[in-house]
C-alpha positions as CSV (number, residue, x, y, z in Angstrom):
1,M,-12.1,-19.9,-11.1
2,F,-8.6,-18.4,-10.4
3,L,-6.7,-18.4,-6.8
4,S,-4.2,-15.5,-6.1
5,D,-2.3,-16.3,-3.3
6,Y,1.1,-14.6,-2.0
7,G,3.1,-14.7,0.9
8,L,6.5,-15.0,2.6
9,R,8.6,-16.9,-0.2
10,R,12.3,-17.8,0.5
11,I,15.0,-16.7,-2.3
12,N,15.9,-19.8,-4.0
13,E,19.5,-20.0,-6.0
14,A,17.8,-18.6,-9.1
15,A,16.6,-15.5,-6.9
16,Q,13.4,-15.2,-8.9
17,Y,11.0,-12.5,-7.8
18,Q,7.3,-14.0,-7.7
19,N,4.3,-12.4,-6.3
20,M,0.5,-12.9,-7.0
21,K,0.3,-16.2,-8.5
22,Y,-3.2,-17.5,-10.6
23,I,-3.5,-21.1,-10.6
24,E,-6.7,-22.3,-12.9
25,I,-8.9,-24.8,-10.8
26,E,-12.5,-25.9,-11.0
27,N,-13.6,-25.7,-7.4
28,T,-12.2,-25.5,-3.7
29,D,-11.6,-29.4,-3.8
30,N,-8.6,-28.5,-6.0
31,L,-6.8,-25.8,-3.9
32,P,-3.2,-26.4,-2.8
33,S,-2.1,-28.1,0.0
34,G,-2.5,-25.9,3.4
35,Y,-5.9,-25.1,2.6
36,L,-7.8,-23.6,6.0
37,K,-11.4,-24.1,6.1
38,E,-13.6,-21.7,8.1
39,K,-13.2,-24.1,11.4
40,D,-9.6,-25.8,10.7
41,L,-7.3,-26.0,13.3
42,F,-3.4,-25.2,13.2
43,S,-1.2,-25.6,15.5
44,F,1.4,-22.7,15.9
45,E,3.3,-20.4,18.4
46,C,6.6,-18.3,17.8
47,H,8.6,-16.9,21.1
48,S,12.3,-16.3,21.7
49,G,12.7,-20.0,23.2
50,L,12.4,-21.7,20.0
51,A,15.6,-22.0,17.9
52,C,14.6,-21.0,14.8
53,F,13.5,-17.2,16.2
54,N,13.7,-14.3,13.6
55,R,14.9,-17.3,11.1
56,C,12.4,-16.5,8.6
57,C,13.2,-12.6,8.7
58,R,16.3,-13.6,6.6
59,N,17.4,-14.1,2.6
60,I,12.9,-13.6,1.6
61,N,11.3,-12.0,-0.7
62,L,9.2,-9.7,0.8
63,F,6.6,-8.0,-1.1
64,L,5.5,-5.0,0.4
65,Y,1.6,-4.0,-0.6
66,P,0.7,-0.3,-0.9
67,Y,-0.9,-0.4,2.8
68,D,2.5,-1.8,4.0
69,V,4.3,1.2,2.4
70,L,2.0,3.3,3.7
71,R,2.0,1.9,7.6
72,L,6.0,2.0,7.3
73,R,7.0,5.0,6.1
74,K,4.6,6.6,9.2
75,R,6.2,4.4,11.4
76,L,9.6,5.6,10.4
77,G,8.7,9.3,10.2
78,I,9.9,9.6,6.8
79,S,8.0,10.6,3.1
80,S,6.8,7.8,1.0
81,D,9.6,9.1,-1.5
82,E,12.3,8.8,1.3
83,F,10.7,5.0,2.0
84,I,10.7,3.9,-1.8
85,D,14.3,5.0,-2.2
86,D,15.9,3.7,0.7
87,Y,14.4,0.7,1.7
88,V,12.7,-1.3,-1.2
89,D,13.5,-2.3,-4.7
90,I,11.1,-2.4,-7.8
91,V,10.9,-5.2,-10.1
92,L,9.3,-5.9,-13.1
93,R,8.9,-9.2,-14.1
94,P,9.6,-10.1,-17.9
95,F,5.8,-9.8,-19.8
96,G,4.6,-7.9,-16.3
97,F,2.5,-5.0,-16.3
98,F,3.2,-3.5,-12.9
99,P,6.2,-3.5,-11.1
100,E,6.6,-5.3,-8.0
101,V,8.0,-3.6,-4.6
102,L,10.1,-5.8,-2.4
103,L,11.3,-5.2,1.1
104,R,15.4,-4.6,0.7
105,M,17.4,-7.0,2.6
106,S,20.2,-5.8,4.7
107,D,23.8,-5.7,2.7
108,N,25.0,-8.3,5.3
109,P,26.3,-11.6,4.6
110,E,22.5,-12.9,6.0
111,K,20.5,-10.3,4.1
112,T,18.4,-9.9,7.5
113,C,15.6,-7.6,7.4
114,P,16.0,-4.1,7.7
115,F,14.0,-3.6,10.6
116,L,15.2,-7.1,12.2
117,T,17.2,-6.9,15.6
118,E,18.3,-9.0,18.4
119,T,15.1,-9.1,20.5
120,G,12.9,-8.7,17.3
121,C,11.1,-7.1,14.9
122,S,12.0,-2.6,15.5
123,V,8.4,-2.0,13.6
124,Y,6.4,-5.0,15.0
125,S,3.2,-3.0,15.1
126,D,3.4,-1.8,12.1
127,R,5.1,-5.0,10.1
128,P,3.9,-5.7,6.8
129,D,0.9,-8.0,5.9
130,T,2.8,-11.1,5.0
131,C,4.8,-10.9,8.3
132,R,1.7,-10.2,10.6
133,T,0.0,-13.4,8.8
134,F,2.6,-15.7,8.8
135,P,2.7,-18.8,8.7
136,V,-0.7,-18.2,6.8
137,E,-1.1,-16.9,3.4
138,Q,-4.1,-15.3,2.4
139,G,-5.5,-15.6,-1.1
140,I,-8.4,-14.2,-3.3
141,Y,-10.6,-17.5,-4.7
142,H,-12.8,-15.7,-7.5
143,D,-15.9,-17.6,-8.0
144,A,-16.4,-16.7,-11.7
145,G,-19.5,-18.1,-11.9
146,N,-21.3,-15.8,-8.9
147,N,-18.5,-13.1,-10.1
148,K,-17.5,-13.3,-6.3
149,N,-14.3,-12.7,-4.6
150,I,-13.6,-15.0,-1.2
151,V,-11.0,-14.9,1.1
152,I,-9.3,-18.0,1.7
153,H,-6.2,-19.2,3.8
154,F,-3.4,-21.5,3.9
155,F,-1.2,-22.9,6.7
156,R,2.4,-22.9,5.0
157,P,5.0,-22.5,7.7
158,P,8.5,-23.5,6.1
159,G,10.2,-26.7,7.0
160,F,13.0,-25.3,9.2
161,C,9.7,-23.4,11.7
162,L,9.7,-24.8,15.2
163,G,6.8,-23.0,16.1
164,Q,4.5,-25.6,14.1
165,H,5.6,-28.1,16.5
166,E,4.2,-26.0,19.7
167,N,0.6,-26.8,21.3
168,K,-1.2,-23.6,20.8
169,N,-4.1,-24.1,18.3
170,W,-5.9,-21.3,16.0
171,T,-8.3,-20.8,13.6
172,A,-7.3,-18.6,10.2
173,E,-10.0,-15.8,11.9
174,S,-8.7,-16.4,15.6
175,W,-5.0,-15.6,14.0
176,A,-5.7,-13.0,12.4
177,K,-7.6,-11.3,15.6
178,D,-4.8,-12.1,17.5
179,Q,-2.0,-10.5,15.2
180,D,-4.0,-7.7,14.8
181,A,-4.0,-8.6,11.1
182,S,-7.7,-7.3,9.9
183,A,-7.1,-4.3,9.0
184,H,-3.8,-5.7,7.0
185,N,-5.6,-8.7,5.3
186,K,-8.6,-6.5,3.8
187,M,-6.5,-3.5,2.5
188,T,-4.5,-6.3,0.8
189,A,-7.5,-7.9,-0.7
190,M,-8.5,-4.9,-2.3
191,W,-5.3,-4.5,-3.8
192,A,-4.8,-8.2,-5.0
193,D,-8.8,-7.1,-6.5
194,L,-7.0,-4.1,-8.4
195,V,-3.8,-6.0,-9.0
196,S,-6.0,-8.8,-11.0
197,L,-6.8,-6.5,-13.3
198,F,-3.3,-6.0,-14.8
199,Q,-3.1,-9.7,-16.2
200,N,-3.5,-7.6,-19.3
201,N,-1.4,-5.1,-20.9
202,P,-3.5,-1.2,-20.3
203,W,-0.9,1.2,-21.1
204,E,-2.3,1.2,-25.0
205,G,1.4,1.5,-26.2
206,E,3.1,4.1,-23.6
207,G,4.7,0.8,-22.0
208,T,5.6,0.3,-18.5
209,N,7.4,3.7,-18.1
210,G,4.6,6.0,-19.4
211,P,2.4,8.5,-17.8
212,K,-0.1,6.5,-17.2
213,A,1.8,3.8,-15.4
214,K,3.7,6.5,-13.4
215,M,0.2,7.7,-12.5
216,A,-1.0,4.1,-11.2
217,F,2.2,4.0,-9.2
218,M,1.7,7.0,-7.4
219,A,-1.7,7.0,-6.9
220,T,-0.9,3.1,-5.2
221,Y,2.5,3.6,-3.7
222,N,3.3,7.1,-3.3
223,I,0.5,8.5,-1.3
224,D,2.3,11.7,-0.5
225,R,2.7,12.8,-4.0
226,F,-0.6,11.7,-4.9
227,R,-2.1,13.8,-2.1
228,D,-0.1,16.7,-3.8
229,F,-1.6,15.5,-7.1
230,I,-5.0,15.7,-6.3
231,F,-4.9,19.4,-3.8
232,T,-2.6,21.3,-6.1
233,S,-2.7,20.3,-9.5
234,S,-5.5,20.8,-12.2
235,F,-7.1,17.3,-10.9
236,L,-9.9,19.2,-9.2
237,K,-10.8,21.7,-12.1
238,R,-11.4,18.3,-14.1
239,Y,-12.7,15.8,-12.0
240,L,-15.7,16.4,-9.1
241,I,-15.1,14.7,-6.0
242,K,-17.6,14.6,-3.1
243,Y,-16.3,17.0,-0.4
244,D,-17.1,14.9,2.7
245,L,-14.4,12.5,0.9
246,L,-12.2,15.3,0.3
247,T,-11.9,16.0,3.4
248,K,-11.3,12.2,4.5
249,I,-8.4,12.0,1.8
250,K,-6.9,14.9,2.5
251,N,-6.6,13.9,6.3
252,N,-6.8,10.1,6.5
253,D,-3.6,8.1,5.0
254,T,-6.1,4.8,4.7
255,E,-8.8,6.9,2.9
256,L,-6.4,8.1,0.2
257,L,-4.9,4.9,-0.5
258,K,-8.7,3.6,-0.6
259,F,-9.3,6.5,-3.2
260,G,-6.4,5.7,-5.2
261,F,-7.6,2.0,-5.8
262,V,-10.6,3.4,-7.3
263,W,-8.9,6.1,-9.3
264,V,-6.6,3.6,-10.9
265,K,-9.8,1.6,-12.0
266,Y,-11.3,4.4,-13.3
267,F,-8.5,6.2,-15.1
268,L,-7.0,2.6,-16.8
269,W,-10.3,1.0,-17.2
270,G,-13.2,3.6,-17.3
271,I,-14.7,1.6,-14.2
272,N,-17.7,3.7,-12.9
273,T,-17.8,5.0,-9.4
274,K,-20.1,7.3,-7.2
275,N,-17.0,8.8,-6.0
276,I,-15.7,10.4,-8.9
277,R,-17.5,12.3,-11.9
278,Q,-15.9,14.4,-14.9
279,R,-16.8,17.8,-14.6
């Protein structure tokens, strides 16, 4: 069994980039501290009256998942290419097989989030999954015996956070509902399932700059180019896609991203799907 967790992480002096972390565990009794069972309550409320308000929006390793990029680039009215060029840092860790995408902090002494204003977040309704879930971290617990992924949650506010001392109580479920996080959480869980396959090298000698790696990144983080690839290249001459699905992915970014996840699994690992057939 393993745990894949992700969330806000403060940049330490070594400025190490970290993302999906897999922890070998025997059962849920050995999960890290802060684990929230289904009905467990935690106390939290964030508001401008707290001395720490917006302190968590500074000098952080904020990982962006594909659905985050999809929402933010639409909110800003720019293309995926423009968003990636202007707002992200792409990092490939030693011995990693897929790059990590982080929000680039502003070039100021406090290294604030580029979307932070004096009154708060300027993209609040489209804020990334990690931000809207904070101070809860979501994880994927894989039950190898039953071959089943289970979404689990942890309450992990940083020490400076005063919101954890407020009197409003939540479960992980009620907090996600209050923060309109369900769609983000589901998409990030789907992404975590795909990322788990990159524990081993899928590139067959091409390396992380080869054609397959570029295809995988495009299909997950650059949906504008991926849509163009599907409809303007020879893709549809080589692969049979159902008409109703083609209509969805042509007009709906979220459906296109879901298809991108399926396509990467099929393209790299040959994982069969009813949605893609070679002609």
